[in-house]
matplotlib code that plots the C-alpha trace (Angstrom):
import matplotlib.pyplot as plt

x = [-10.5, -11.1, -8.8, -11.4, -11.6, -7.9, -7.7, -10.5, -8.8, -5.5, -7.1, -9.0, -5.8, -4.0, -6.8, -6.8, -3.0, -3.5, -6.3, -4.0, -1.3, -3.7, -4.7, -1.0, -0.3, -3.2, -2.1, 1.4, -0.3, 0.1, -2.4, -3.6, -3.5, 0.3, 0.0, -3.1, -2.5, 0.8, -0.6, -3.5, -1.2, 1.0, -1.9, -3.2, 0.2, 0.7, -2.8, -2.2, 1.2, -0.4, -3.2, -0.6, 1.8, -0.8, -2.6, 0.6, 1.4, -2.1, -2.1, 1.2, -0.2, 2.5, 0.0, -3.7, -6.3, -8.8, -12.1, -14.2, -12.0, -12.4, -15.3, -15.5, -14.8, -11.5, -9.6, -8.2, -7.0, -6.2, -8.7, -10.1, -8.7, -5.2, -5.7, -5.9, -2.1, -0.8, -3.5, -2.2, 1.4, 0.4, -1.5, 0.9, 4.4, 3.9, 1.7, 4.2, 6.9, 4.8, 4.1, 7.6, 9.7, 10.4, 12.0, 9.0, 6.9, 9.5, 10.4, 14.1, 15.7, 18.9, 20.7, 19.7, 21.3, 24.5, 27.6, 30.3, 34.0, 34.9, 37.9]
y = [4.2, 0.7, -1.2, -1.0, 2.8, 3.2, 0.8, 2.6, 5.9, 4.5, 2.8, 6.0, 8.1, 5.6, 5.4, 9.2, 9.2, 6.4, 8.4, 11.4, 9.2, 7.8, 11.3, 12.3, 9.3, 10.0, 13.7, 12.4, 10.4, 7.0, 4.4, 4.1, 0.3, 0.6, 1.6, -0.2, -3.7, -4.2, -2.6, -5.1, -8.1, -6.8, -6.2, -9.8, -11.3, -9.1, -9.9, -13.6, -13.5, -11.4, -14.0, -16.8, -14.9, -13.4, -16.7, -18.5, -15.8, -15.8, -19.6, -19.7, -17.2, -14.6, -11.8, -11.3, -8.7, -7.1, -8.8, -5.7, -3.7, -6.2, -6.3, -10.1, -11.6, -13.5, -14.9, -18.1, -16.7, -13.2, -10.5, -8.7, -5.4, -6.7, -7.0, -3.2, -2.7, -4.7, -3.0, 0.4, -0.5, -1.8, 1.4, 3.9, 2.8, 2.8, 5.8, 7.8, 6.8, 8.0, 11.3, 12.0, 11.0, 14.2, 12.4, 10.2, 13.0, 15.0, 14.4, 14.0, 17.2, 17.6, 18.6, 15.3, 13.3, 11.5, 13.0, 11.0, 11.5, 14.5, 14.4]
z = [19.8, 18.5, 16.2, 13.5, 13.7, 13.5, 10.6, 8.7, 9.1, 7.9, 4.9, 4.0, 4.1, 2.0, -0.5, -0.8, -1.5, -4.1, -5.8, -6.0, -7.5, -10.1, -11.1, -11.4, -13.6, -15.9, -16.2, -17.2, -20.0, -18.4, -17.7, -14.1, -14.5, -14.5, -10.8, -9.7, -11.1, -9.3, -6.2, -6.2, -6.6, -3.8, -1.5, -2.2, -1.3, 1.8, 3.1, 2.6, 4.4, 7.2, 7.7, 8.0, 10.2, 12.5, 12.8, 13.8, 16.4, 17.9, 17.9, 19.7, 22.2, 21.5, 21.7, 22.4, 21.4, 23.7, 22.6, 23.2, 20.8, 17.9, 15.4, 15.7, 12.2, 11.9, 8.9, 10.3, 13.7, 12.5, 13.3, 10.3, 11.5, 11.1, 7.4, 7.0, 7.6, 4.7, 2.5, 3.7, 2.9, -0.5, -1.3, 0.1, -1.0, -4.8, -4.6, -2.6, -5.0, -7.9, -6.2, -4.8, -7.8, -9.7, -12.7, -13.4, -14.9, -16.7, -20.3, -20.9, -22.3, -24.2, -21.1, -19.5, -22.3, -21.3, -22.7, -24.4, -24.5, -26.6, -28.7]

ax = plt.figure().add_subplot(projection="3d")
ax.plot(x, y, z, "-o")
ax.set_aspect("equal")
plt.show()
């Protein structure tokens, strides 16, 4: 399996989870932008940091890639396939939080209200 195939599978799975989270947010009466805008900014920052870090590590010869396993395009010295992983992280983490947080979709009830001192 090539790096690109593995990256494509991971991005596709993360995109499916994010799509599910967007559907859940809209069913809860919230805007999907509340999930997608921060996710996009996070992805942009993580990709930029990955390009810098990977390029420094490749340039320092800390690790090498099998050339026959790469697509070919690079961003600075980082192979394009490496940019899938920060994208997967940026998609999955907020989406999983949205999907797994039971309190985010429930309206507060009287039983959930804090109780004060009774006297």
